[in-house]
C-alpha positions in Angstrom: -68.6 18.3 -43.2 -67.6 15.0 -41.6 -64.4 15.0 -43.4 -63.4 18.4 -42.2 -64.4 17.5 -38.8 -62.1 14.3 -38.8 -59.2 16.3 -40.3 -59.4 18.9 -37.4 -59.7 16.0 -34.8 -56.4 14.4 -36.2 -54.5 17.8 -36.2 -55.7 18.5 -32.7 -54.4 15.1 -31.8 -50.9 15.6 -33.3 -50.7 19.1 -31.7 -51.5 17.4 -28.3 -48.7 14.9 -28.7 -46.2 17.7 -29.7 -47.1 19.6 -26.5 -46.9 16.5 -24.4 -43.2 16.1 -25.6 -42.2 19.8 -24.8 -43.0 21.1 -28.2 -45.0 24.1 -29.2 -47.4 24.1 -32.1 -44.7 25.7 -34.4 -42.7 22.5 -34.7 -43.6 19.5 -36.9 -44.5 16.1 -35.4 -41.5 14.7 -37.5 -39.1 16.5 -35.1 -40.3 14.4 -32.0 -36.8 12.7 -31.9 -35.2 16.0 -31.0 -37.4 16.6 -28.2 -37.9 13.1 -26.5 -35.8 10.6 -25.0 -36.3 7.0 -25.1 -34.7 6.3 -21.7 -34.2 7.9 -18.4 -32.0 10.5 -16.4 -31.0 9.9 -13.0 -29.1 12.3 -10.6 -27.0 11.1 -7.7 -24.8 13.0 -5.3 -22.0 12.0 -3.3 -23.8 12.6 0.0 -26.8 14.4 1.3 -25.5 16.7 3.9 -23.0 19.6 2.9 -21.2 22.3 4.7 -21.5 25.9 3.4 -18.1 25.6 1.8 -18.5 22.1 0.4 -17.9 21.1 -3.2 -20.8 19.0 -4.7 -19.8 16.0 -6.8 -22.9 15.1 -8.9 -23.4 12.1 -11.1 -25.9 12.1 -14.0 -26.8 8.7 -15.5 -28.3 8.8 -18.8 -29.7 5.6 -20.6 -30.7 4.6 -24.2 -29.5 7.6 -26.0 -31.6 8.4 -29.2 -30.2 11.5 -30.9 -26.8 10.5 -32.3 -26.1 14.1 -33.1 -25.7 15.0 -29.5 -28.0 18.0 -29.7 -28.7 17.9 -25.9 -27.4 19.6 -22.8 -27.5 18.3 -19.2 -28.0 21.3 -16.9 -28.0 21.2 -13.0 -29.6 23.8 -11.0 -30.0 24.6 -7.2 -33.3 25.5 -5.8 -34.6 26.4 -2.5 -38.2 27.0 -1.3 -38.5 30.4 -3.1 -37.0 29.2 -6.3 -33.7 28.7 -8.3 -30.7 29.8 -6.3 -28.0 29.4 -9.1 -26.9 27.2 -12.0 -24.5 24.5 -10.6 -23.4 23.0 -14.0 -24.0 22.6 -17.6 -22.5 20.2 -20.1 -23.0 18.2 -23.2 -24.9 15.0 -23.0 -22.8 12.1 -23.9 -23.7 8.9 -25.9 -24.2 6.1 -23.4 -21.6 3.2 -23.4 -23.5 -0.1 -23.3 -26.7 1.6 -22.7 -25.8 3.9 -19.9 -23.4 7.0 -19.5 -22.5 8.6 -16.1 -21.1 12.0 -16.2 -19.8 13.8 -13.1 -20.2 17.5 -12.8 -18.3 19.5 -10.1 -19.3 22.8 -8.7 -19.0 24.8 -5.5 -22.1 25.6 -3.3 -20.4 28.8 -2.4 -21.6 30.9 0.5 -25.2 29.6 1.0 -27.4 30.0 4.1 -28.0 26.8 6.0 -31.2 25.0 5.1 -32.8 22.5 2.6 -32.1 22.7 -1.0 -32.8 20.7 -4.1 -30.5 19.7 -6.8 -32.4 19.4 -10.1 -30.9 17.8 -13.3 -32.8 18.4 -16.7 -32.1 17.0 -20.1 -32.7 19.9 -22.6 -32.5 20.6 -26.3 -29.5 22.9 -27.1 -31.2 24.8 -30.0 -34.0 26.3 -27.9 -32.0 26.8 -24.6 -32.5 29.1 -22.8 -35.8 29.6 -24.2 -39.2 28.1 -23.1 -40.1 24.5 -23.5 -36.4 23.4 -23.3 -36.9 20.3 -21.3 -36.9 17.1 -23.2 -39.6 14.5 -22.4 -39.9 10.9 -22.2 -40.8 9.3 -25.6 -42.8 6.5 -23.9 -44.9 8.2 -21.2 -44.4 11.9 -22.0 -43.2 13.1 -18.6 -40.4 15.7 -18.3 -36.9 14.2 -18.1 -35.9 15.9 -14.6 -34.1 14.2 -11.8 -34.1 15.8 -8.2 -32.1 15.1 -5.1 -32.8 16.9 -1.8 -29.6 18.1 0.2 -29.1 19.8 3.4 -26.6 22.5 4.0 -25.3 23.0 7.5 -23.0 25.5 9.0 -19.2 25.6 8.2 -17.1 22.6 8.8 -14.6 22.9 11.7 -11.0 23.8 11.1 -8.6 20.8 11.3 -6.2 20.2 14.1 -2.6 21.4 13.2 1.0 20.3 13.8 -0.2 16.6 13.3 3.1 14.4 13.7 3.9 10.7 14.4 6.7 9.3 16.6 7.9 5.9 17.8 7.0 5.4 21.5 10.2 3.4 21.8 13.0 2.2 19.4 12.3 -1.5 19.7 8.6 -2.4 19.3 7.7 -0.1 16.3 4.6 1.2 18.3 3.6 4.8 17.4 2.1 7.8 18.9 0.3 10.7 17.2 0.4 14.3 18.4 -1.4 17.3 17.3 -2.5 20.8 18.2 -6.2 21.1 18.9 -8.5 22.8 16.3 -9.2 26.4 17.1 -12.8 25.9 16.3 -15.0 26.0 19.4 -17.6 23.4 18.2 -15.5 20.1 18.3 -17.2 17.0 19.5 -14.0 14.8 19.2 -11.2 13.8 16.9 -11.6 10.9 14.5 -8.4 9.0 13.4 -8.4 7.2 10.0 -5.7 4.6 9.2 -4.8 2.4 6.3 -1.8 0.0 5.6 -1.7 0.4 1.8 -1.5 4.2 0.9 -2.4 3.6 -2.7 -5.7 2.1 -1.7 -6.9 5.5 -0.3 -8.6 6.3 3.0 -12.2 5.2 3.7 -13.7 8.2 5.7 -16.7 6.2 6.3 -14.8 3.8 8.6 -12.9 5.5 11.5 -10.0 3.8 13.0 -10.2 5.4 16.4 -12.1 8.2 18.1 -10.7 10.4 20.9 -12.1 13.4 23.1 -12.2 16.8 22.1 -9.4 17.7 24.6 -7.1 15.0 23.4 -3.8 15.9 21.7 -2.4 12.5 21.2 -3.2 8.9 20.2 -1.0 5.7 20.9 -1.6 2.9 18.4 -0.6 -0.5 20.1 -1.7 -2.3 16.9 0.8 -0.3 14.8 3.6 -2.9 15.7 2.0 -5.4 13.5 2.4 -3.4 10.3 5.5 -2.5 8.3 3.6 0.5 6.7 0.7 2.4 8.5 -0.7 5.8 7.5 -2.9 8.1 9.6 -5.2 11.3 9.1 -6.6 13.1 12.0 -9.7 15.1 11.5 -11.8 17.3 13.8 -15.4 16.4 14.3 -18.0 19.3 14.8 -20.9 19.3 16.9 -23.0 19.7 13.6 -21.9 16.2 12.6 -19.3 17.4 10.0 -15.7 16.8 10.1 -12.9 18.8 8.5 -11.6 17.7 5.2 -7.9 17.9 5.7 -5.8 15.1 4.0 -2.5 15.6 5.9 -1.3 12.0 6.3 1.6 10.8 8.5 3.4 7.5 8.3 5.2 4.8 9.7 7.5 3.0 7.3 9.8 0.0 7.9 13.0 -0.3 5.8 14.0 -4.0 5.6 17.7 -4.4 6.2 19.9 -7.5 6.0 23.3 -8.4 7.3 25.7 -6.8 4.8 24.9 -4.5 1.9 21.5 -2.9 1.4 20.6 -0.1 -1.0 18.0 2.1 0.6 16.3 5.4 0.5 14.0 7.6 2.6 10.5 7.5 1.2 8.7 9.9 3.6 9.5 13.4 5.0 11.2 13.1 8.4 11.0 15.5 11.2 14.8 14.8 12.0 17.1 13.8 9.3 20.3 13.4 11.5 21.8 10.0 11.3 22.1 9.7 15.2 18.4 10.1 15.5 17.0 8.6 12.3 19.0 5.3 12.7 18.3 4.3 16.2 19.3 0.8 15.9 22.9 1.0 14.3 25.4 -1.7 15.2 29.3 -0.8 15.8 31.1 -0.2 12.6 27.8 0.0 10.3 28.7 2.0 7.2 26.5 4.4 5.1 27.7 5.4 1.7 26.4 7.9 -0.8 27.3 9.0 -4.2 27.6 12.6 -5.7 27.3 12.3 -9.3 28.4 15.8 -9.6 31.9 15.1 -8.3 33.3 12.6 -11.0 36.7 13.1 -9.2 35.8 11.5 -6.0 32.0 10.9 -5.9 31.8 8.6 -2.9 31.0 9.9 0.7 31.1 7.5 3.7 30.2 7.7 7.4 30.8 5.0 10.0 28.7 4.2 13.3 30.7 3.9 16.5 28.8 2.5 19.6 28.6 5.1 22.2 29.7 8.0 20.0 27.5 8.0 16.9 28.0 8.5 13.3 31.3 10.1 12.0 32.4 10.8 8.5 31.7 12.8 5.3 28.0 13.3 6.2 25.8 13.3 9.2 22.2 13.3 8.0 19.9 11.7 5.4 18.3 13.5 2.4 15.2 12.7 0.5 15.7 11.8 -3.2 19.1 10.1 -2.6 20.0 6.4 -2.6 22.3 5.0 0.1 24.5 1.9 0.6 24.0 0.7 4.1 26.5 -2.1 5.1 25.0 -3.6 8.3 27.2 -5.5 10.6 24.3 -6.8 12.6 24.5 -10.6 12.8 22.0 -13.3 11.9 20.0 -11.2 9.3 21.2 -12.8 6.1 17.7 -14.5 5.7 15.4 -12.6 7.8 15.7 -8.8 7.7 15.2 -6.5 10.6 13.5 -3.0 10.6 14.9 0.5 10.4 11.7 2.3 11.1 11.0 5.8 9.8 8.2 8.2 11.0 7.1 11.4 9.2 4.8 13.0 6.8 3.7 11.4 3.4 5.0 13.4 0.6 2.6 15.0 -1.8 4.2 17.7 -3.6 6.2 17.2 -6.8 9.8 16.3 -6.3 12.9 17.4 -8.3 16.4 15.6 -8.7 19.3 16.4 -10.9 20.4 13.7 -13.3 24.0 13.5 -14.5 25.4 11.7 -17.4 26.5 8.3 -16.1 25.5 6.7 -12.8 23.3 8.5 -10.3 22.3 6.7 -6.9 18.9 7.8 -6.3 15.9 7.4 -4.0 12.3 8.0 -4.8 10.5 10.0 -2.1 7.1 8.2 -2.3 5.2 5.7 -0.5 3.7 4.3 -3.7 4.7 1.4 -5.7 4.8 2.7 -9.4 5.3 1.3 -13.0 8.8 2.1 -14.2 7.3 3.4 -17.5 5.3 6.0 -15.6 8.0 7.2 -13.1 10.8 8.8 -15.3 11.0 11.5 -17.8 13.6 12.5 -20.2 14.9 9.0 -20.7 17.0 8.3 -23.7 17.7 5.0 -25.5 19.8 2.5 -23.5 19.3 4.2 -20.1 19.7 1.6 -17.3 18.0 1.1 -14.0 19.6 -1.1 -11.3 18.4 -2.3 -8.0 20.0 -4.6 -5.3 18.1 -7.4 -3.8 19.7 -7.9 -0.4 17.8 -11.1 0.2 19.4 -12.8 -2.8 23.0 -13.0 -1.9 23.6 -15.3 -4.9 22.7 -12.8 -7.5 21.5 -9.5 -6.0 21.4 -7.2 -8.9 18.3 -6.7 -11.1 18.5 -4.6 -14.2 16.0 -3.0 -16.5 16.8 -1.0 -19.8 15.0 1.8 -21.7 14.4 1.3 -25.3 13.4 4.6 -27.2 9.8 4.3 -28.6 9.2 0.9 -26.6 9.8 1.5 -22.8 11.5 -0.3 -20.0 12.3 -3.9 -20.4 14.2 -6.2 -18.0 14.3 -7.9 -14.5 11.8 -5.7 -12.9 9.0 -3.2 -14.0 8.1 -1.4 -10.8 9.8 0.9 -8.4 9.3 0.2 -4.6 9.3 2.8 -1.7 12.4 2.6 0.4 14.7 1.1 -2.1 17.7 2.7 -3.6 18.5 2.7 -7.3 21.3 3.2 -9.7 20.2 5.3 -12.8 22.7 5.1 -15.6 21.8 8.1 -17.8 23.0 8.0 -21.4 21.8 11.7 -21.9 24.8 13.8 -22.7 23.5 16.8 -20.7 22.5 17.3 -17.1 18.8 17.6 -16.6 16.1 18.0 -13.9 13.9 15.0 -13.2 10.5 16.0 -11.8 8.1 13.2 -10.4 4.9 13.1 -8.4 5.1 11.1 -5.2 
């Protein structure tokens, strides 16, 4: 009788352990490693306040993975005070690297009512999902592996300002002014201006550069004279504390020109491409040359500047994606360059250029410095890329060559915005080169 009582007691204890780890009495104690996790799950969000139309970026951190068979899901659900609103995301749990794994899930809140919600992340067993007792438990303390974050959903974000543009206030100092049309939303508190001097670094939307009133349609930046490159985004800030999310960036970009020959291009999208307006500080008898690779009989076009009259010749405006020879007659700039300042929009859409067999004088419409290996497509063995360093009058040409299967090797390994390049294509056919700014 005592032995039977002891056996019953042991079975009861094992059954209790199984239930504590999310099992039912139908599963053996030997399967505990499938149902428990010797670590933690932690949910973080990119912020705590969202608009109705926001996209939530959710990070789930997993530590000390036990089940090498990857038999687990991470699910993320959205709840309000009455229960689950919807499933936000579901994905495979991943083996942690060096003890921790972070997986980011994206999903749209959709059209929610404003209010307070809870985002809940759970680690579950795939086999029994979506059945009962799906949630895994901690092997050490027997508590469900669930992480929760409270979020607030407010009304819609305001609409952005439109027609945002940038102009020089004069043609000598390099100071710029931003203009825009007011947002058509009625709940605007002010306009927030964000600025950076290195576009590749990205904007920090937690650090405003300037703030102006809700009736302002322009902003003059006296500090812009200190920078060769500066980029701006203007956002409307609503009375609910949320800004719009537009990413339309405008830019000031200085092209460095030396006395004599310079190879240059236009890296941004101008509002006015005519030479008479784009080149505001030309010197008498300055020359601009371009090369039309499609016209092998007479590929060069030239235009000249005459003080008091303007530019006259084979062309009268710049084009993006082309390279230009600029022969500057301005004195005293063989060592220290002067600035030709462009203002306009930052390009973001993919660009297309036609490459012909032989030499092509190209520009890259981008404000980013890029590795040569990542820029070009359709290269063939022994293609050549040349640039001209106007600051080095003794040996101004630099060259890099493409070797099939290995990449580009030579005097330089990056492309720089605002420069022009000779591309010598050994491809026997004409092709279209597509690149991302």
